[in-house]
C-alpha positions as CSV (number, residue, x, y, z in Angstrom):
1,M,9.2,-0.6,-32.5
2,G,12.1,0.9,-30.6
3,L,14.2,-0.7,-28.0
4,S,12.3,0.9,-25.1
5,D,9.0,-0.2,-26.6
6,T,10.4,-3.7,-27.0
7,I,11.4,-3.8,-23.3
8,K,8.0,-2.4,-22.2
9,Q,6.2,-5.1,-24.3
10,G,8.4,-7.8,-22.8
11,L,7.8,-6.6,-19.3
12,R,4.1,-6.5,-19.9
13,Q,4.0,-10.0,-21.2
14,W,6.1,-11.1,-18.2
15,T,3.5,-9.6,-15.9
16,L,0.6,-11.3,-17.7
17,A,2.4,-14.6,-17.7
18,M,2.8,-14.5,-13.9
19,S,-0.9,-13.5,-13.4
20,R,-3.6,-14.0,-16.0
21,D,-3.5,-13.3,-19.7
22,D,-6.7,-11.3,-19.6
23,L,-5.6,-9.2,-16.7
24,D,-5.2,-6.1,-18.8
25,E,-8.7,-6.5,-20.4
26,R,-10.3,-6.9,-17.0
27,L,-8.5,-3.9,-15.6
28,R,-9.7,-1.7,-18.5
29,D,-13.3,-2.5,-17.8
30,G,-15.0,0.8,-17.0
31,R,-11.7,2.8,-16.9
32,T,-11.2,5.8,-19.1
33,A,-8.0,7.6,-20.2
34,N,-7.2,10.8,-22.0
35,E,-5.4,11.1,-25.4
36,Y,-2.1,10.5,-23.6
37,G,-3.3,7.2,-22.1
38,V,-3.5,8.4,-18.5
39,D,-6.3,9.1,-16.1
40,P,-6.7,12.4,-14.3
41,F,-4.2,11.4,-11.7
42,G,-1.5,10.2,-14.1
43,L,-2.2,6.4,-14.0
44,S,-1.3,4.6,-17.2
45,L,-2.5,1.0,-17.4
46,E,0.1,0.3,-20.2
47,Y,2.9,1.7,-18.1
48,A,1.7,0.0,-14.9
49,L,1.5,-3.5,-16.5
50,S,5.0,-3.0,-17.8
51,A,6.4,-1.7,-14.5
52,V,4.7,-4.1,-12.1
53,G,6.3,-7.3,-13.4
54,P,9.3,-7.2,-11.0
55,F,7.0,-6.6,-8.1
56,V,4.9,-9.6,-9.1
57,W,8.1,-11.7,-9.2
58,L,9.0,-10.4,-5.7
59,F,5.5,-11.2,-4.5
60,K,5.7,-14.8,-5.7
61,N,9.4,-15.7,-5.3
62,Y,11.2,-13.4,-2.9
63,F,8.6,-12.6,-0.2
64,R,6.5,-15.7,-1.0
65,V,3.4,-13.8,0.0
66,Q,0.4,-15.6,1.4
67,T,-2.9,-13.8,1.6
68,Y,-5.9,-14.4,3.9
69,G,-9.4,-13.0,3.7
70,L,-9.0,-11.3,0.3
71,A,-12.6,-11.9,-0.5
72,H,-13.5,-9.4,2.3
73,V,-12.5,-6.6,0.1
74,P,-15.8,-5.3,-1.3
75,A,-16.5,-4.0,-4.8
76,G,-16.6,-0.2,-5.3
77,R,-15.0,2.4,-3.0
78,V,-13.0,1.1,-0.1
79,L,-10.3,2.2,2.3
80,L,-7.6,-0.3,3.0
81,V,-6.0,0.6,6.3
82,S,-2.8,-1.2,7.2
83,N,0.2,-1.3,9.5
84,H,3.5,0.0,8.1
85,G,7.1,-1.1,8.4
86,G,10.4,-0.9,6.6
87,Q,11.9,2.2,5.0
88,L,11.0,1.2,1.5
89,P,7.2,0.9,0.7
90,V,7.5,-2.8,0.0
91,D,4.4,-3.6,2.1
92,G,2.3,-1.3,0.0
93,A,3.6,-2.8,-3.2
94,M,2.8,-6.3,-2.0
95,I,-0.8,-5.3,-0.9
96,G,-1.2,-3.8,-4.4
97,V,0.0,-6.9,-6.2
98,A,-2.3,-9.1,-4.0
99,L,-5.3,-7.0,-5.2
100,L,-4.0,-7.0,-8.7
101,T,-3.3,-10.7,-9.2
102,E,-5.4,-12.6,-6.7
103,A,-8.6,-10.5,-6.2
104,K,-11.6,-11.4,-8.2
105,P,-12.1,-9.1,-10.0
106,P,-8.6,-7.5,-9.9
107,R,-8.3,-4.1,-8.4
108,I,-5.7,-1.3,-8.8
109,V,-4.8,0.0,-5.4
110,R,-4.2,3.7,-5.2
111,S,-1.7,4.3,-2.3
112,M,-1.5,7.6,-0.5
113,V,2.2,8.5,-0.4
114,E,3.9,11.1,1.8
115,K,4.0,14.6,0.4
116,W,7.8,14.7,0.3
117,V,7.8,11.8,-2.2
118,G,6.2,14.2,-4.8
119,S,9.4,16.3,-4.7
120,L,11.7,13.4,-5.8
121,P,12.7,13.5,-9.5
122,Y,11.7,10.5,-11.6
123,V,10.3,8.7,-8.5
124,S,7.2,11.0,-8.4
125,T,6.5,10.3,-12.1
126,F,6.9,6.6,-11.7
127,F,4.6,6.5,-8.7
128,S,1.9,8.5,-10.5
129,R,2.1,6.3,-13.6
130,I,1.5,3.1,-11.5
131,G,-1.5,4.8,-9.7
132,Q,0.0,6.1,-6.5
133,I,-0.8,9.7,-5.5
134,V,0.2,12.3,-2.9
135,G,-2.0,11.7,0.2
136,T,-4.0,14.9,0.3
137,P,-7.7,14.8,1.5
138,E,-8.9,16.2,-1.8
139,N,-7.0,13.5,-3.9
140,C,-8.4,10.8,-1.7
141,R,-11.9,12.2,-1.8
142,R,-12.0,12.4,-5.6
143,L,-10.7,8.8,-5.9
144,L,-13.3,7.4,-3.5
145,E,-16.0,9.2,-5.4
146,N,-14.8,7.3,-8.4
147,D,-15.2,4.0,-6.5
148,E,-11.4,3.3,-6.2
149,A,-9.6,1.2,-3.7
150,I,-7.4,3.4,-1.5
151,L,-4.5,2.2,0.7
152,V,-3.5,4.3,3.7
153,F,-0.9,3.8,6.4
154,P,-2.3,6.0,9.3
155,E,0.9,5.4,11.3
156,G,2.6,7.7,8.7
157,L,6.3,8.5,9.2
158,K,6.2,6.9,12.6
159,G,5.5,3.5,11.0
160,I,8.6,3.5,8.7
161,S,10.7,5.0,11.5
162,K,10.1,2.1,13.9
163,L,13.2,0.5,15.4
164,Y,13.4,-3.3,15.5
165,A,12.4,-3.4,19.1
166,Q,9.1,-1.6,18.2
167,R,8.1,-4.0,15.4
168,Y,4.3,-4.7,15.2
169,Q,3.7,-2.1,17.9
170,L,1.2,0.1,16.2
171,Q,2.0,3.8,16.5
172,D,-0.6,6.5,16.9
173,F,-3.1,6.6,14.0
174,G,-4.0,9.9,12.3
175,L,-7.7,10.7,12.1
176,G,-7.9,11.9,8.5
177,F,-8.8,8.5,7.0
178,M,-11.8,8.2,9.3
179,R,-13.1,11.7,8.4
180,L,-12.9,10.8,4.7
181,A,-14.7,7.4,5.4
182,L,-17.5,9.2,7.1
183,E,-17.8,11.9,4.6
184,T,-17.9,9.6,1.6
185,K,-19.7,6.7,3.3
186,T,-16.8,4.3,2.5
187,P,-16.2,0.9,4.2
188,I,-12.9,0.3,5.8
189,V,-11.0,-3.0,5.4
190,P,-8.4,-3.4,8.1
191,V,-5.2,-5.0,6.8
192,A,-2.4,-6.6,8.8
193,V,1.0,-7.3,7.1
194,V,3.3,-9.8,8.9
195,G,6.8,-9.9,7.6
196,S,7.3,-6.3,6.6
197,E,8.5,-5.1,10.0
198,E,11.5,-7.4,10.0
199,Q,12.5,-6.9,6.3
200,A,14.9,-4.1,7.2
201,P,15.6,-4.2,10.9
202,A,16.5,-0.7,12.0
203,L,18.8,-0.2,15.0
204,I,18.9,3.6,15.1
205,N,17.2,6.5,13.3
206,L,19.5,9.3,12.1
207,K,16.8,11.9,11.6
208,S,19.3,14.9,11.4
209,V,21.3,13.1,8.6
210,G,18.1,12.2,6.7
211,K,17.1,15.9,6.7
212,L,20.2,16.8,4.8
213,F,19.0,14.6,1.9
214,G,15.4,15.8,2.2
215,M,14.2,12.7,4.0
216,P,12.1,12.9,7.1
217,A,13.9,9.9,8.7
218,L,16.9,7.7,8.1
219,P,16.7,4.4,10.0
220,V,19.9,2.4,9.8
221,T,20.1,-1.4,9.6
222,P,23.0,-3.6,10.8
223,Y,24.1,-3.9,7.2
224,G,23.8,-0.1,6.5
225,L,21.3,0.2,3.6
226,P,17.5,-0.5,4.2
227,F,17.6,-3.3,1.5
228,P,14.8,-5.7,2.3
229,L,15.6,-9.2,3.5
230,P,13.6,-12.1,2.1
231,T,11.2,-12.3,5.0
232,K,8.0,-14.3,4.3
233,Y,4.9,-12.0,4.0
234,R,1.5,-12.9,5.3
235,I,-1.2,-10.4,4.5
236,Y,-4.5,-10.5,6.4
237,F,-7.6,-8.7,5.1
238,G,-10.3,-8.3,7.8
239,E,-14.0,-7.9,7.4
240,P,-15.2,-4.5,6.2
241,L,-16.0,-2.0,9.0
242,V,-18.8,0.6,8.3
243,F,-19.0,3.6,10.6
244,T,-21.7,6.2,11.0
245,G,-21.3,9.8,12.2
246,R,-20.2,13.1,11.0
247,A,-16.8,13.9,9.4
248,D,-16.6,17.1,11.5
249,D,-17.2,15.3,14.8
250,E,-14.9,16.1,17.7
251,D,-11.5,14.4,17.7
252,A,-12.4,12.4,20.8
253,E,-15.4,10.9,19.0
254,L,-13.4,10.1,15.9
255,E,-10.6,8.5,18.0
256,K,-13.1,6.0,19.3
257,K,-13.8,4.8,15.8
258,V,-10.2,4.9,14.8
259,N,-9.3,2.7,17.8
260,V,-11.8,0.1,16.5
261,V,-9.8,-0.1,13.3
262,K,-6.5,-0.1,15.1
263,G,-7.7,-2.9,17.4
264,A,-8.8,-5.0,14.4
265,I,-5.4,-4.7,12.8
266,Q,-3.5,-5.4,16.1
267,S,-5.6,-8.5,16.6
268,M,-4.8,-9.8,13.2
269,L,-1.1,-9.0,13.7
270,E,-1.1,-11.0,16.9
271,K,-2.9,-13.9,15.2
272,G,-0.4,-13.9,12.3
273,L,2.6,-13.7,14.6
274,A,1.4,-16.6,16.7
275,E,0.7,-18.8,13.7
276,R,3.9,-18.3,11.8
277,K,6.9,-20.6,12.5
278,G,9.6,-18.2,11.6
279,I,10.5,-14.9,10.0
280,F,11.8,-16.4,6.8
281,F,9.4,-19.3,6.3
């Protein structure tokens, strides 16, 4: 066994020690992989269990995440629709760890990442190996047909570009997730993350500078880099919402349904903000 294999094995055991020893066995139930150990979208359970250890540690010790309503997430296909904050996708990682380590049974969350992420060397490979994919309708449709749990942030780039004064003010939602939910008859679980929108308080957004580096936005914090502060996370999972209608309905009709989801998330955010005693505790 080489050094890299030893490191991977050590990280894997660390992950299992912080969760449950039989986590890998329960995750494998019903999953298939090709001769290279990956699924059609590049997910490798061996790689994921090795790579997720640091995120489990952050979940338990740095952000000290508390979850509420996790039992609302149904078995089978589901769309998790959440608010978004911070320039780094920490909120998505914490939602993923919650489903991986605390859900019964554990779920691997497949996040829909922005298309520009796929152009980043090394990062794109890392994301695919831990189950994250470029957020195209076709990718999402195929995963839902395989009864996967899909995480979407319908605020998109507007979410990660929020300035501190805009925290927890939901930006306009795209309609794509609702079209897919209707087409595939998928329940939607609204998710509210409290803590993520203060983790890297942005004062200004240098979009023009960000474009020079191939980034769609470059929010700047008081301390320069968007390094996340140890804010305390509270993640709320709402009751599943099931909608009827046609995926090709007029935008105005879809917006009514999207606003129901948006309203549910905003309500949970307000509840969570009212209940917490401080940003860091």
